[in-house]
FIMIMAR-880002 format. One record per atom (N, C-alpha, C): residue in three letters; x, y, z. Coordinates in Angstrom, 2 decimals, decimal comma. Each point is the difference from the previous one (the first is absolute). Example, Ala and Ser with C-alpha at 12.3 -4.5 7.8 and 13.67 -1.06 7.14 Angstrom:
  code     east    north       up
   ALA    13,19    -5,69     7,80
   ALA    -0,89     1,19     0,00
   ALA     0,90     1,20     0,00
   SER    -0,35     1,05    -0,72
   SER     0,82     1,19     0,06
   SER    -0,77     1,09     0,73
END
This chain:
  code     east    north       up
   MET    72,71    20,78    54,80
   MET     0,13    -0,99    -0,92
   MET    -0,61    -1,39     0,60
   ILE     0,48    -0,17     1,23
   ILE    -0,53    -1,26     0,79
   ILE    -1,46     0,09     0,15
   PHE    -0,55     1,20     0,27
   PHE    -1,36     0,27     0,19
   PHE    -0,87    -0,37    -1,24
   GLU     0,63     0,51    -1,19
   GLU    -0,65    -0,31    -1,23
   GLU    -0,05    -1,47    -0,28
   HIS     1,00    -0,70     0,37
   HIS     0,11    -1,46    -0,29
   HIS    -1,04    -0,65     0,76
   ARG    -0,13     0,38     1,38
   ARG    -1,07    -0,50     0,88
   ARG    -1,31     0,15    -0,57
   LEU    -0,34     1,17    -0,53
   LEU    -1,31     0,35    -0,65
   LEU    -0,16    -0,95    -1,17
   TYR     0,96    -0,22    -0,75
   TYR    -0,15    -0,92    -1,18
   TYR    -0,27    -1,37     0,38
   ILE     0,65    -0,49     0,98
   ILE    -0,33    -1,30     0,62
   ILE    -1,39    -0,11     0,47
   LEU    -0,47     1,04     0,76
   LEU    -1,35    -0,02     0,49
   LEU    -1,03    -0,05    -1,11
   ASP     0,25     0,81    -1,06
   ASP    -0,91     0,05    -1,10
   ASP    -0,08    -1,33    -0,68
   ASN     1,06    -0,65    -0,20
   ASN     0,00    -1,41    -0,48
   ASN    -0,76    -0,95     0,78
   ILE     0,21     0,12     1,39
   ILE    -0,76    -0,89     0,91
   ILE    -1,44     0,23    -0,16
   THR    -0,38     1,25    -0,11
   THR    -1,38     0,43    -0,09
   THR    -0,67    -0,60    -1,20
   ILE     0,76     0,12    -1,10
   ILE    -0,48    -0,46    -1,31
   ILE    -0,19    -1,57     0,06
   VAL     1,00    -0,67     0,54
   VAL    -0,14    -1,49     0,11
   VAL    -1,11    -0,34     0,87
   HIS    -0,24     0,71     1,13
   HIS    -1,09    -0,21     0,87
   HIS    -1,39     0,12    -0,79
   MET    -0,10     1,08    -0,74
   MET    -1,23     0,37    -0,86
   MET    -0,21    -1,16    -0,98
   LYS     1,02    -0,38    -0,64
   LYS    -0,17    -1,14    -1,02
   LYS    -0,40    -1,28     0,79
   THR     0,56    -0,26     1,17
   THR    -0,34    -1,21     0,69
   THR    -1,58    -0,01     0,34
   GLN    -0,34     1,18     0,46
   GLN    -1,36     0,17     0,42
   GLN    -0,99    -0,18    -1,17
   LEU     0,48     0,64    -1,18
   LEU    -0,84    -0,14    -1,27
   LEU    -0,02    -1,38    -0,37
   ARG     1,10    -0,74     0,10
   ARG     0,02    -1,44    -0,43
   ARG    -0,96    -0,81     0,82
   LYS     0,12     0,16     1,37
   LYS    -0,89    -0,67     0,96
   LYS    -1,52     0,22    -0,39
   ARG    -0,33     1,27    -0,22
   ARG    -1,34     0,34    -0,36
   ARG    -0,45    -0,60    -1,30
   ALA     0,87     0,09    -0,96
   ALA    -0,35    -0,61    -1,32
   ALA    -0,21    -1,53     0,15
   ILE     0,86    -0,69     0,76
   ILE    -0,22    -1,41     0,24
   ILE    -1,32    -0,31     0,70
   ASN    -0,26     0,84     1,00
   ASN    -1,32    -0,22     0,67
   ASN    -1,22     0,24    -0,91
   LEU     0,09     0,96    -0,93
   LEU    -1,13     0,29    -0,88
   LEU    -0,13    -1,10    -0,91
   ARG     1,26    -0,57    -0,56
   ARG    -0,11    -1,22    -0,91
   ARG    -0,57    -1,19     0,78
   GLY     0,37    -0,15     1,15
   GLY    -0,63    -1,08     0,85
   GLY    -1,50     0,05     0,14
   LYS    -0,49     1,23    -0,17
   LYS    -1,42     0,11     0,07
   LYS    -0,65    -0,30    -1,36
   GLY     0,84    -0,24    -1,02
   GLY    -0,55    -0,32    -1,34
   GLY    -0,13     1,13    -1,00
   LEU     0,67     1,15     0,32
   LEU    -0,14     1,19    -0,93
   LEU     0,93    -0,26    -1,18
   SER    -0,38     0,56    -1,10
   SER     0,82    -0,08    -1,27
   SER     1,18     1,01     0,09
   TYR     0,95    -0,16    -0,89
   TYR     1,08     0,99    -0,16
   TYR    -0,48     1,44    -0,13
   SER    -1,04     0,19    -0,89
   SER    -0,49     1,33    -0,35
   SER    -0,57     0,59     1,24
   GLU    -0,70    -0,76     0,82
   GLU    -0,64     0,41     1,22
   GLU     0,99     0,40     0,96
   ILE     1,03    -0,84     0,14
   ILE     1,05     0,37     0,98
   ILE     0,77     1,21    -0,36
   LEU     0,24     0,24    -1,33
   LEU     0,75     1,06    -0,49
   LEU    -0,69     1,31     0,24
   GLN    -1,39    -0,11     0,12
   GLN    -0,69     1,21     0,26
   GLN     0,23     0,42     1,48
   LYS     0,43    -0,87     0,83
   LYS     0,24     0,28     1,46
   LYS     1,52     0,11     0,36
   ILE     0,81    -0,67    -0,77
   ILE     1,42    -0,08     0,22
   ILE     0,83     0,73    -1,20
   PRO     0,57     1,13     0,19
   PRO     0,57     0,75    -1,07
   PRO     1,40    -0,54    -0,34
   VAL     0,08    -1,13    -0,60
   VAL     1,31    -0,53    -0,46
   VAL    -0,21    -0,44    -1,44
   ALA     1,20    -0,32    -0,62
   ALA    -0,03    -0,59    -1,33
   ALA    -0,62    -1,35    -0,07
   LYS    -0,66    -0,35    -1,05
   LYS    -0,60    -1,33    -0,18
   LYS     1,03    -1,09     0,08
   SER     1,21     0,30    -0,57
   SER     1,11    -1,04     0,07
   SER     0,39    -0,29     1,48
   THR     0,02     1,05     0,83
   THR     0,42    -0,10     1,34
   THR    -1,13    -0,91     0,80
   LEU    -1,27     0,42    -0,34
   LEU    -1,09    -0,73     0,55
   LEU     0,11    -1,55    -0,32
   SER     0,25    -0,22    -1,21
   SER     0,09    -1,39    -0,52
   SER     1,10    -0,78     0,77
   LEU     1,03     0,65     0,29
   LEU     1,18    -0,56     0,63
   LEU    -0,50    -0,27     1,52
   TRP    -0,59     0,84     0,61
   TRP    -0,44    -0,08     1,30
   TRP    -1,04    -1,21     0,27
   LEU    -0,83    -0,09    -1,07
   LEU    -1,12    -0,93     0,19
   LEU     0,12    -1,36    -0,58
   ARG     1,15    -0,24    -0,72
   ARG     0,10    -1,29    -0,70
   ARG    -0,17    -1,20     0,87
   SER     0,32     0,11     1,26
   SER    -0,13    -1,20     0,87
   SER    -1,28    -0,10     0,75
   VAL    -0,92     0,94    -0,23
   VAL    -1,22     0,12     0,68
   VAL    -1,04    -0,86    -0,73
   GLY    -0,57    -1,09     0,57
   GLY    -0,89    -0,84    -0,47
   GLY    -1,50     0,56     0,15
   LEU    -0,88    -0,52    -0,72
   LEU    -1,39     0,35     0,05
   LEU    -0,92    -1,22     0,13
   SER    -1,18     0,13     0,65
   SER    -0,89    -1,03     0,06
   SER    -0,76    -0,20    -1,27
   LYS    -0,66    -1,17    -0,10
   LYS    -0,77    -0,22    -1,17
   LYS    -1,09     1,08    -0,22
   LYS    -0,63     0,40     1,02
   LYS    -1,07     1,04    -0,03
   LYS     0,55     1,31    -0,42
   GLN     1,19     0,38     0,53
   GLN     0,64     1,26    -0,47
   GLN     0,43    -0,05    -1,43
   ILE     0,53    -1,18    -0,46
   ILE     0,39    -0,11    -1,46
   ILE    -1,29     0,10    -0,83
   GLN    -1,08    -0,61     0,41
   GLN    -1,27     0,10    -0,68
   GLN    -0,51     1,46    -0,15
   ARG     0,13     0,68     1,12
   ARG    -0,43     1,43    -0,04
   ARG     0,86     0,81    -1,05
   LEU     1,29    -0,17     0,11
   LEU     0,88     0,74    -0,87
   LEU    -0,25    -0,36    -1,46
   THR    -0,30    -1,31    -0,28
   THR    -0,28    -0,38    -1,42
   THR    -1,21     0,55    -0,45
   GLU    -1,11     0,06     0,82
   GLU    -1,30     0,54    -0,34
   GLU     0,20     1,51    -0,34
   LYS     0,85     0,73     0,92
   LYS     0,29     1,34    -0,19
   LYS     0,69     0,31    -1,24
   LYS     0,96    -0,81    -0,33
   LYS     0,74     0,12    -1,20
   LYS    -0,89    -0,14    -1,32
   LEU    -1,01    -1,02     0,12
   LEU    -0,80    -0,24    -1,09
   LEU    -0,99     1,10    -0,23
   LEU    -0,41     0,64     1,15
   LEU    -0,96     1,16    -0,11
   LEU     0,74     1,19    -0,61
   ALA     1,28     0,20     0,41
   ALA     0,79     1,04    -0,54
   ALA     0,18    -0,12    -1,53
   ILE     0,18    -1,34    -0,41
   ILE     0,11    -0,25    -1,50
   ILE    -1,31     0,30    -0,69
   GLN    -1,06    -0,35     0,64
   GLN    -1,39     0,20    -0,51
   GLN    -0,26     1,48    -0,13
   ARG     0,37     0,78     0,96
   ARG    -0,21     1,42    -0,01
   ARG     0,82     0,71    -1,02
   GLY     1,25    -0,61    -0,16
   GLY     0,85     0,52    -1,08
   GLY    -0,48    -0,24    -1,40
   GLY    -0,63    -1,17    -0,09
   GLY    -0,63    -0,41    -1,33
   GLY    -1,17     0,86    -0,30
   GLN    -0,88     0,27     1,08
   GLN    -1,09     0,88    -0,28
   GLN     0,34     1,41    -0,32
   SER     1,09     0,48     0,63
   SER     0,50     1,31    -0,23
   SER     0,50     0,09    -1,45
   ARG     0,74    -1,05    -0,49
   ARG     0,55     0,06    -1,38
   ARG    -1,14    -0,09    -0,93
   ASN    -1,06    -0,85     0,34
   ASN    -1,19    -0,08    -0,92
   ASN    -0,71     1,28    -0,02
   LYS    -0,15     0,69     1,04
   LYS    -0,72     1,30     0,05
   LYS     0,82     0,97    -0,98
   TRP     1,33     0,06     0,22
   TRP     0,88     0,85    -0,89
   TRP    -0,15    -0,42    -1,35
   ARG    -0,01    -1,30    -0,36
   ARG    -0,11    -0,39    -1,32
   ARG    -1,38     0,36    -0,65
   LEU    -1,01    -0,03     0,73
   LEU    -1,26     0,32    -0,54
   LEU    -0,10     1,55    -0,24
   ALA     0,65     0,77     0,97
   ALA    -0,09     1,48    -0,26
   ALA     0,85     0,35    -1,15
   THR     1,15    -0,66    -0,19
   THR     0,88     0,33    -1,16
   THR    -0,70    -0,44    -1,33
   THR    -0,54    -1,14     0,05
   THR    -0,77    -0,48    -1,22
   THR    -1,16     1,07    -0,33
   LYS    -0,74     0,42     0,91
   LYS    -1,08     0,91    -0,14
   LYS     0,56     1,39    -0,68
   SER     1,21     0,43     0,55
   SER     0,64     1,23    -0,51
   SER     0,47    -0,19    -1,35
   ILE     0,58    -1,12    -0,36
   ILE     0,51    -0,27    -1,34
   ILE    -1,19    -0,13    -1,03
   LYS    -1,08    -0,55     0,37
   LYS    -1,17    -0,26    -0,84
   LYS    -0,63     1,48    -0,26
   LYS    -0,07     0,77     1,04
   LYS    -0,53     1,29    -0,14
   LYS     0,78     0,94    -1,08
   GLN     1,40    -0,19     0,22
   GLN     0,84     0,78    -0,93
   GLN    -0,19    -0,48    -1,48
   ALA    -0,16    -1,34    -0,05
   ALA    -0,15    -0,65    -1,35
   ALA    -1,29     0,44    -0,62
   HIS    -1,13     0,21     0,81
   HIS    -1,25     0,42    -0,50
   HIS     0,14     1,39    -0,52
   LEU     0,80     0,85     0,65
   LEU     0,17     1,41    -0,41
   LEU     0,75     0,02    -1,35
   GLU     1,05    -0,95    -0,13
   GLU     0,70     0,03    -1,18
   GLU    -0,81    -0,40    -1,25
   ILE    -0,95    -1,06     0,22
   ILE    -0,82    -0,38    -1,04
   ILE    -0,94     1,11    -0,36
   LYS    -0,60     0,69     0,93
   LYS    -0,95     1,05    -0,25
   LYS     0,66     1,13    -0,67
   LYS     1,29     0,24     0,26
   LYS     0,67     1,10    -0,67
   LYS     0,39    -0,38    -1,45
   LYS     0,41    -1,30    -0,21
   LYS     0,45    -0,31    -1,27
   LYS    -1,15    -0,53    -0,98
   ILE    -1,02    -0,45     0,59
   ILE    -1,21    -0,53    -0,82
   ILE    -1,14     0,72     0,44
   LYS    -0,51     0,91    -0,83
   LYS    -1,20     0,83     0,32
   LYS    -1,22    -0,92    -0,08
   ARG    -0,04    -0,84    -1,08
   ARG    -1,19    -0,96    -0,23
   ARG     0,56    -1,11    -0,86
   ILE    -0,72    -1,19     0,17
   ILE     0,32    -1,11    -0,76
   ILE    -1,01    -0,20    -1,13
   ASP     0,40     0,26    -1,21
   ASP    -1,05    -0,19    -1,07
   ASP    -0,08    -1,42    -0,59
   ALA    -0,76    -0,18    -1,01
   ALA    -0,23    -1,34    -0,63
   ALA     1,36    -0,57    -0,55
   ARG     0,80     0,80    -0,48
   ARG     1,27    -0,48    -0,58
   ARG     0,86    -0,52     1,20
   ASP     0,11     0,69     1,00
   ASP     0,75    -0,43     1,22
   ASP    -0,52    -1,33     0,49
   LEU    -1,35    -0,05     0,16
   LEU    -0,60    -1,24     0,47
   LEU     0,18    -1,16    -0,91
   TRP     0,01     0,26    -1,41
   TRP     0,18    -1,03    -0,92
   TRP     1,43    -0,61     0,20
   LEU     1,00     0,81     0,18
   LEU     1,32    -0,41     0,28
   LEU     0,18    -0,82     1,30
   MET    -0,66     0,58     0,99
   MET     0,02    -0,70     1,31
   MET    -0,59    -1,42    -0,08
   GLY    -1,11    -0,10    -0,70
   GLY    -0,72    -1,18    -0,15
   GLY     0,85    -1,00    -0,67
   ILE     0,72     0,36    -1,08
   ILE     0,95    -0,88    -0,67
   ILE     1,13    -0,57     0,85
   MET     0,55     0,90     0,79
   MET     1,02    -0,39     0,88
   MET    -0,46    -0,97     0,99
   LEU    -1,29     0,20     0,66
   LEU    -0,62    -0,86     0,88
   LEU    -0,18    -1,42    -0,57
   TYR    -0,44     0,05    -1,23
   TYR    -0,27    -1,28    -0,63
   TYR     1,27    -0,70    -0,27
   TRP     1,05     0,72    -0,38
   TRP     1,33    -0,64    -0,28
   TRP     0,51    -0,71     1,26
   ALA    -0,30     0,67     1,07
   ALA     0,53    -0,58     1,29
   ALA    -0,86    -1,08     0,56
   GLU    -1,30     0,12    -0,06
   GLU    -0,90    -0,96     0,66
   GLU    -1,03    -0,84    -0,88
   GLY     0,05     0,31    -1,30
   GLY    -0,99    -0,57    -0,87
   GLY     0,43    -1,24    -0,72
   ALA    -0,81    -0,94    -0,32
   ALA     0,23    -1,15    -0,78
   ALA     0,39     0,28    -1,41
   LYS     1,10    -0,63    -0,45
   LYS     0,51     0,32    -1,36
   LYS    -0,33    -1,00    -1,01
   ASP    -0,13     0,34    -1,24
   ASP    -0,25    -0,90    -1,05
   ASP     1,39    -0,62    -0,50
   LYS     0,15    -1,36     0,08
   LYS     1,22    -0,66    -0,34
   LYS    -0,25    -0,88    -1,22
   GLU     1,17    -0,37    -0,63
   GLU    -0,07    -0,86    -1,23
   GLU    -0,58    -1,41     0,51
   TYR     0,40    -0,35     1,23
   TYR    -0,41    -1,33     0,47
   TYR    -1,34     0,04     0,68
   ARG    -0,57     1,28     0,10
   ARG    -1,32     0,09     0,70
   ARG    -0,78     1,19    -0,88
   PRO    -0,39    -0,34    -1,20
   PRO    -0,70     1,01    -0,82
   PRO    -1,42     0,17     0,51
   GLY    -0,48     1,22    -0,44
   GLY    -1,41     0,19     0,34
   GLY    -0,23     0,38     1,43
   GLN     1,02     0,50     0,68
   GLN    -0,05     0,46     1,40
   GLN    -0,91     1,17     0,21
   SER    -0,99    -0,09     0,85
   SER    -0,91     1,11     0,26
   SER     0,77     1,06     0,82
   VAL    -0,58     1,19     0,16
   VAL     0,58     1,11     0,86
   VAL    -0,37    -0,46     1,37
   ILE     1,03    -0,27     0,81
   ILE    -0,27    -0,39     1,45
   ILE     0,94     0,92     0,84
   PHE    -0,46     0,55     1,03
   PHE     0,82     0,77     0,87
   PHE    -0,31    -0,42     1,49
   SER     1,06    -0,29     0,75
   SER    -0,18    -0,49     1,35
   SER     0,70     0,80     1,01
   ASN    -0,53     0,28     1,11
   ASN     0,68     0,70     1,08
   ASN    -0,76     0,02     1,25
   SER     0,65     0,27     1,12
   SER    -0,66    -0,06     1,31
   SER    -0,18     1,53     0,58
   ASP     0,66     0,94    -0,73
   ASP    -0,08     1,31     0,42
   ASP    -1,25     0,73    -0,58
   PRO    -0,89     0,35     0,83
   PRO    -1,31     0,56    -0,45
   PRO     0,25     1,33    -0,78
   LEU     0,93     0,75     0,28
   LEU     0,24     1,25    -0,69
   LEU     0,56    -0,31    -1,46
   MET     0,76    -0,94    -0,09
   MET     0,58    -0,41    -1,33
   MET    -1,20    -0,56    -0,85
   ILE    -0,83    -0,79     0,63
   ILE    -1,23    -0,46    -0,70
   ILE    -0,79     1,13    -0,52
   LYS    -0,25     0,98     0,88
   LYS    -0,77     1,16    -0,46
   LYS     0,57     0,83    -1,14
   VAL     1,31     0,17     0,04
   VAL     0,60     0,66    -1,20
   VAL    -0,13    -0,78    -1,18
   PHE     0,21    -1,36     0,10
   PHE    -0,19    -0,77    -1,26
   PHE    -1,35    -0,01    -0,52
   LEU    -1,02    -0,03     0,88
   LEU    -1,43     0,05    -0,48
   LEU    -0,30     1,37    -0,68
   LYS     0,62     1,08     0,58
   LYS    -0,13     1,37    -0,60
   LYS     0,60    -0,08    -1,39
   TRP     1,13    -0,63    -0,20
   TRP     0,73    -0,16    -1,23
   TRP    -0,91    -0,75    -0,98
   LEU    -0,62    -1,02     0,32
   LEU    -0,96    -0,79    -0,77
   LEU    -1,14     0,88    -0,51
   ASP    -0,49     0,78     0,92
   ASP    -1,26     0,73    -0,27
   ASP     0,39     1,30    -0,87
   ILE     0,97     0,78     0,47
   ILE     0,19     1,26    -0,83
   ILE     0,92    -0,18    -1,21
   CYS     1,06    -0,83     0,08
   CYS     0,93    -0,15    -1,08
   CYS    -0,46    -1,07    -1,05
   LEU    -0,54    -1,10     0,48
   LEU    -0,35    -1,01    -0,88
   LEU    -1,49    -0,19    -0,21
   GLN    -0,71     0,74     0,77
   GLN    -1,53     0,01    -0,15
   GLN    -0,53    -1,42    -0,02
   ILE     0,36    -0,78     1,00
   ILE    -0,44    -1,35     0,21
   ILE    -1,37     0,07     0,61
   SER    -0,91    -0,71    -0,54
   SER    -1,31    -0,16     0,55
   SER    -0,01    -0,73     1,36
   VAL    -0,81     0,48     0,90
   VAL    -0,21    -0,67     1,36
   VAL    -0,23    -1,37    -0,10
   GLU    -0,85    -0,38    -0,95
   GLU    -0,57    -1,41    -0,22
   GLU     1,23    -0,91    -0,42
   ASP     1,03     0,59    -0,48
   ASP     1,05    -0,88    -0,53
   ASP     1,20    -0,14     1,11
   ILE    -0,15     0,66     1,17
   ILE     0,88    -0,14     1,10
   ILE    -0,38    -1,10     0,92
   GLN     0,81    -1,04     0,17
   GLN    -0,23    -1,08     1,01
   GLN     0,92     0,07     1,16
   PHE    -0,42    -0,40     1,18
   PHE     0,81    -0,05     1,18
   PHE     0,14    -1,33     0,53
   SER     1,14    -0,38     0,59
   SER     0,20    -1,23     0,73
   SER     0,80     0,37     1,25
   ILE    -0,33    -0,64     1,06
   ILE     0,78     0,27     1,22
   ILE     0,84    -1,40     0,31
   TYR     1,31     0,29     0,32
   TYR     0,84    -1,10     0,29
   TYR     0,41     0,25     1,56
   ILE    -0,26    -0,98     0,81
   ILE     0,24     0,19     1,39
   ILE     0,31    -1,42     0,72
   HIS     0,85     0,10     1,12
   HIS     0,29    -1,16     0,64
   HIS    -1,21    -0,70     0,65
   GLU    -0,10    -1,28    -0,06
   GLU    -1,14    -0,68     0,38
   GLU    -0,31     0,12     1,54
   ASN     0,96     0,46     0,86
   ASN    -0,36     0,18     1,31
   ASN    -0,78     1,25     0,28
   HIS    -0,35     0,72    -1,06
   HIS    -0,82     1,22     0,08
   HIS    -1,36    -0,25    -0,57
   ARG    -0,43    -1,23    -0,19
   ARG    -1,32    -0,37    -0,48
   ARG    -1,13     0,69     0,87
   HIS     0,22     0,03     1,30
   HIS    -0,96     0,47     0,92
   HIS    -0,21     1,49    -0,15
   ASN     0,98     0,65    -0,62
   ASN    -0,03     1,50    -0,11
   ASN    -0,32     0,50    -1,41
   ILE    -0,46    -0,91    -0,92
   ILE    -0,06     0,28    -1,33
   ILE    -1,09     1,06    -0,42
   GLU    -1,02     0,14     0,78
   GLU    -0,95     1,01    -0,22
   GLU     0,46     1,40     0,20
   LYS     0,83     0,01     1,09
   LYS     0,62     1,34     0,31
   LYS     1,01     0,36    -1,09
   VAL     0,70    -1,00    -0,50
   VAL     0,99     0,22    -1,07
   VAL    -0,76     0,49    -1,23
   LYS    -1,03    -0,63    -0,40
   LYS    -0,82     0,44    -1,17
   LYS    -0,54     1,45     0,16
   THR    -0,46     0,31     1,11
   THR    -0,48     1,31     0,35
   THR     1,10     1,01    -0,13
   PHE     1,18    -0,45     0,59
   PHE     1,20     0,98    -0,21
   PHE     0,27     0,37    -1,40
   TRP     0,12    -1,03    -0,92
   TRP     0,32     0,18    -1,35
   TRP    -1,13     0,78    -0,85
   SER    -1,21    -0,28     0,47
   SER    -1,21     0,70    -0,52
   SER     0,16     1,50     0,22
   ASP     0,31     0,32     1,24
   ASP     0,06     1,38     0,45
   ASP     1,28     0,70    -0,58
   ALA     1,01    -0,78    -0,15
   ALA     1,23     0,55    -0,56
   ALA    -0,09     0,32    -1,45
   THR    -0,68    -0,82    -0,78
   THR    -0,14     0,21    -1,47
   THR    -1,25     0,70    -0,43
   GLY    -1,01     0,06     0,80
   GLY    -1,31     0,60    -0,42
   GLY    -0,82    -0,92    -0,76
   PHE     0,34    -1,30    -0,17
   PHE    -0,79    -0,99    -0,73
   PHE    -0,86    -0,77     1,05
   SER    -1,06    -0,48    -0,47
   SER    -0,97    -0,74     0,88
   SER     0,73    -1,22     0,52
   ILE    -0,50    -0,40     1,31
   ILE     0,62    -1,19     0,56
   ILE    -0,24    -1,28    -0,81
   GLY    -1,06     0,01    -0,76
   GLY    -0,28    -1,21    -0,88
   GLY     1,04    -0,27    -1,05
   LYS     0,87     1,08    -0,33
   LYS     1,10    -0,08    -0,96
   LYS     1,19    -0,93     0,57
   PHE     0,02    -0,20     1,31
   PHE     0,97    -0,76     0,74
   PHE    -0,16    -1,37     0,38
   ASP    -0,93    -0,70    -0,70
   ASP    -0,42    -1,26     0,34
   ASP     0,97    -1,14    -0,23
   LYS     0,98     0,22    -0,97
   LYS     1,06    -0,87    -0,23
   LYS     1,07     0,00     1,03
   ILE     0,09    -1,02     0,79
   ILE     0,95    -0,08     1,08
   ILE     0,94    -1,16    -0,26
   TYR     1,30     0,16     0,05
   TYR     0,94    -1,10    -0,07
   TYR     0,75    -0,09     1,21
   TYR     0,05    -1,05     0,70
   TYR     0,75    -0,12     1,27
   TYR     1,31    -0,73    -0,14
   LYS     1,01     0,74     0,54
   LYS     1,33    -0,54    -0,05
   LYS     0,27    -0,90     1,24
   LYS     0,73    -1,07    -0,20
   LYS     0,26    -0,89     1,14
   LYS     0,87     0,77     1,04
   HIS    -0,43    -0,14     1,20
   HIS     0,72     0,72     1,13
   HIS     1,14    -0,86     0,48
   LYS     1,12     0,59     0,09
   LYS     1,23    -0,74     0,50
   LYS     0,35     0,64     1,38
   VAL    -0,28    -0,77     1,00
   VAL     0,18     0,54     1,39
   VAL     1,47     0,32     0,27
   LYS     0,92    -0,78    -0,47
   LYS     1,46     0,22     0,28
   LYS     0,52     1,19    -0,71
   VAL    -0,64     0,49    -0,98
   VAL     0,52     1,24    -0,74
   VAL    -0,24     1,20     0,79
   TYR     1,13     0,83     0,21
   TYR    -0,12     1,25     0,86
   TYR    -0,64     1,09    -0,93
   ARG    -1,27     0,34     0,33
   ARG    -0,70     1,09    -0,77
   ARG    -0,50     1,01     0,99
   ARG     0,06     1,28    -0,43
   ARG    -0,49     1,03     0,76
   ARG    -1,47     0,39    -0,29
   ASN    -0,37    -0,27    -1,29
   ASN    -1,35     0,34    -0,51
   ASN    -1,09    -1,06     0,41
   THR    -0,08    -0,20     1,36
   THR    -0,98    -0,93     0,51
   THR    -1,03     0,74     0,99
   GLU     0,06     1,29     0,15
   GLU    -0,85     0,72     0,84
   GLU    -1,34     0,23    -0,63
   GLU    -0,83     0,92     0,78
   GLU    -1,30     0,29    -0,53
   GLU     0,02     0,95    -1,18
   ASN     1,17     0,70    -0,26
   ASN     0,09     0,81    -1,09
   ASN     0,58    -0,73    -1,30
   TYR     0,01    -1,32     0,10
   TYR     0,37    -0,82    -1,18
   TYR    -1,22    -0,20    -0,82
   HIS     0,09     0,40    -1,24
   HIS    -1,27    -0,08    -0,94
   HIS     0,37    -0,78    -1,31
   GLY     1,07    -0,79     0,07
   GLY     0,38    -0,80    -1,18
   GLY     0,40     0,86    -1,08
   LEU    -0,09    -0,57    -1,13
   LEU     0,40     0,61    -1,30
   LEU    -1,13    -0,02    -1,04
   VAL    -0,19     1,13    -0,68
   VAL    -1,14     0,10    -1,04
   VAL     0,74    -0,10    -1,36
   ARG    -0,73    -0,86    -0,87
   ARG     0,42    -0,10    -1,38
   ARG    -1,18     0,56    -0,94
   ILE     0,47     0,95    -0,73
   ILE    -0,87     0,65    -0,94
   ILE     0,21    -0,62    -1,44
   ARG    -1,06    -0,53    -0,58
   ARG     0,08    -0,61    -1,33
   ARG    -0,99     0,70    -0,95
   ILE     0,46     0,37    -1,20
   ILE    -0,82     0,58    -1,04
   ILE    -0,46    -1,01    -1,04
   ARG    -1,27    -0,05    -0,18
   ARG    -0,55    -1,02    -0,95
   ARG     0,41     0,28    -1,49
   LYS     0,34    -1,07    -0,71
   LYS     0,31     0,12    -1,38
   LYS     1,04     1,04    -0,33
   SER     1,17    -0,12     0,71
   SER     0,95     1,19    -0,02
   SER     1,47    -0,51    -0,49
   SER     0,08    -1,09    -0,67
   SER     1,31    -0,49    -0,44
   SER     0,67     1,02    -0,93
   ALA    -0,88     0,57    -0,85
   ALA     0,55     1,05    -0,94
   ALA     0,45     1,20     0,67
   LEU    -0,77     0,44     1,05
   LEU     0,45     1,15     0,88
   LEU     1,28    -0,39     0,63
   ASN     0,20    -1,19     0,57
   ASN     1,26    -0,32     0,64
   ASN     1,19     0,15    -1,04
   ARG    -0,15    -0,48    -1,19
   ARG     1,01     0,22    -0,93
   ARG     0,37     1,51    -0,28
   LYS    -1,09     0,77     0,04
   LYS     0,15     1,41    -0,15
   LYS     0,84     0,68     1,03
   ILE    -0,46    -0,42     1,31
   ILE     0,75     0,48     1,11
   ILE     1,55    -0,38    -0,09
   THR     0,23    -1,24    -0,41
   THR     1,39    -0,42    -0,20
   THR     0,63     0,87    -0,96
   GLY    -0,62     0,42    -1,04
   GLY     0,60     0,95    -0,99
   GLY     0,27     1,34     0,52
   TRP    -0,95     0,47     1,00
   TRP     0,24     1,33     0,59
   TRP     1,28    -0,13     0,90
   ILE     0,19    -1,11     0,65
   ILE     1,08    -0,19     1,02
   ILE     1,33     0,00    -0,96
   GLU    -0,01    -0,73    -1,02
   GLU     1,13    -0,04    -0,90
   GLU     0,40     1,35    -0,57
   GLY    -1,09     0,78    -0,34
   GLY     0,14     1,30    -0,47
   GLY     0,64     0,94     0,91
   ILE    -0,38    -0,12     1,28
   ILE     0,55     0,86     1,15
   ILE     1,53    -0,30     0,12
   CYS     0,24    -1,34    -0,07
   CYS     1,47    -0,41     0,15
   CYS     0,81     0,61    -1,10
   ILE    -0,54    -0,01    -1,23
   ILE     0,72     0,60    -1,17
   ILE     0,15     1,52     0,26
   GLN    -0,99     0,68     0,49
   GLN     0,05     1,41     0,27
   GLN     1,03     0,29     1,02
   CYS     0,20    -0,86     0,90
   CYS     0,76     0,22     1,20
   CYS     1,52    -0,40    -0,44
   ARG     0,13    -0,66    -1,22
   ARG     1,29    -0,38    -0,57
   ARG     0,65    -1,13     0,88
   VAL    -0,86    -0,94     0,50
   VAL     0,67    -1,01     0,77
   VAL    -0,07    -1,41    -0,83
   VAL    -0,45     0,27    -1,26
   VAL     0,07    -1,27    -0,88
   VAL     0,53     0,51    -1,35
END
């Protein structure tokens, strides 16, 4: 019994001695400017224990700067990792959505396109108002794909002559130097000659406004106007109202 008690005491002394050595080693590593995570890789203790041991250990400005830079790099790597995961997830979701569309819609006929165009105009087109009678058909957007779909609607469903289609570009004035590239972009996107994009309207640039669309891929907004189209505008309004009736929302 006495022998077992002595063994118990020796074991406790050994444990205390090991902890003391670990604590000294941890303090020494911290003194060299290592971070908690770096120390924990070498010292097998709980983070709470390590924090207790090192709370009185000071660091030099250079060591603090190193740890700060290391932390910022870790945050950056984490952000890049999350962004990579987000891009992969988005790609997977889009691929699945493409398959769903392909399965549910074998082809888009003229009737489908007609309805799509009406919805597009309802969302983005200029409307004829009592206080603004005689409004032409005008559609504005910065998305080249949406512009393409709208032009296809004009051609196939409404059979609008190319000569009756007018284009204007609205862009921030700080992109004046890039206007020829912008005109070329919209010409390539729509299939119309670059000469159709000579009407340019510059919007006043506000430096203090936080905007993301200021890079080279910024091409402003395109406005499509149909000549002598006030009657057509009223007709489109009637189509929109008819769809609302059919949907039983009015």
